[in-house]
N, C-alpha and C positions, 0 to 999 in steps of 0.2 A: 504494500500500500504506500502510495506517495501522494501528498497533497500540498498544494501551494496556498498560502494565506498571506494576507498583508499584515505587516507589523502594526501594533497599536499606535506607536509614536513614530512618525516618519512614513516613507513610502516604500521601504524595502520589502521585498518578497521573502517569505520564510518558507522553506521546504520541510515538511514533516515526513519522516520516514519511519517505517516499522523496523524493529531490530529483534533478533532472536537472542541477543546478549542480555545477560542479567543486569539489571540496574537497581541501585539502592539509594534511598534518600539519606542514608548515613554514610555517604562516600567520604565525608570529612574525617571519619574515624580512621581512614587509611594512614593518615599522618601519625596518629597515636599507635596504631598497630606496627608501623615501621619503627617508631621509637622503641617499643617493647622488644622488637626483634633485635635491634642493634644493641640493646642493653643485655641481651642474653636471657630475657624473661622466661622463655619456655624451659630452658635447661635449669635455671635457678628454681623455678616453680616445681618442676618434677623432682629435683634433688631434695628440696626442703619440705614438700607437702607430706604430712605424716599419714595420709590416708591412701591406701592402695586397695583396689578392688580386684578380685580374682576371676570374676565372671568374664568369659570371652565376649559376651554381648554388652557389657557395661561400657558406658562412655568414660573416657579417661578423666579422673578427678581434676587434673590440671586444666583440661578443656572445659569442664563444668565450672570451675572457679573463674576462668577467663570469660566464659559466657555471662556469668554474673557481673563481672567487672565491666564488660562492654555494654551490657544492658543498662547498668547505672549511668554510664557515660551517654547512652542514647536517650536517657530521660526516664527510665523505669523507676517508679516509686514503690512498687509492690512486686513480689515475686510473680504474680499473674501477668504483669506487664511484659515480662520476658517473652511471652507468647508472640508479641508483635515481631520479634526478630526471627522466630522459628521458620517463617515462610520466606525469609529474605536470602535467596540462594547466592546473591552477589556478596553479601556480608559473610556468609559461611565460607565462600571460596576465598575471600580476603583473609579470613582467620585460619583457613586450612582445615576446617572441620567438615567431616562427612555428615554428622548429625548434630543439630543444635539441641541441647538438653531442654526438657520441659521444666516448668516451674517446680514441679514436685521433685524432680531429680536434683535441682539446685538446692531446694529446701532440705532434702535428705542429706546432701553433702554437709551442710552446716549443722545438721543435727548430730553428726558424728564427731564434731569438734568438742573437746573438753577444755577446761582452762589451761591445763598444762600443754596441750597440743597447740593452743593459740599462741602461747609464748614461744614454743619450739618452732612454730612455723613463721611467725612474723618477725622475730628478732633477727634472723640471718638475712631476710629480705631487705 
């Protein structure tokens, strides 16, 4: 599909085209994701995160924690708001995630933390 329209201000013609590429309204997060990558965030998080899951079907706890962090940056105020990002394939590709965790998965990750684990995790980071 291709369509020409006139710009609101001025007389330029604008061409609208359909694309099969994934598009995200949170594209600005790419700068923060690159910052995390350059700082060695994935390696540090995996090294110091005290929670490890044994199920082959489980989402990596480091990815679940990152999904929470990105959700907060995208404006989530409740765990349920993370569902807005689950359908965003471009954001998932930017993060390198095959599956974005549900709000229950994120909540269950934080339920596993105890006071000692919090200190053990956050102090080295």
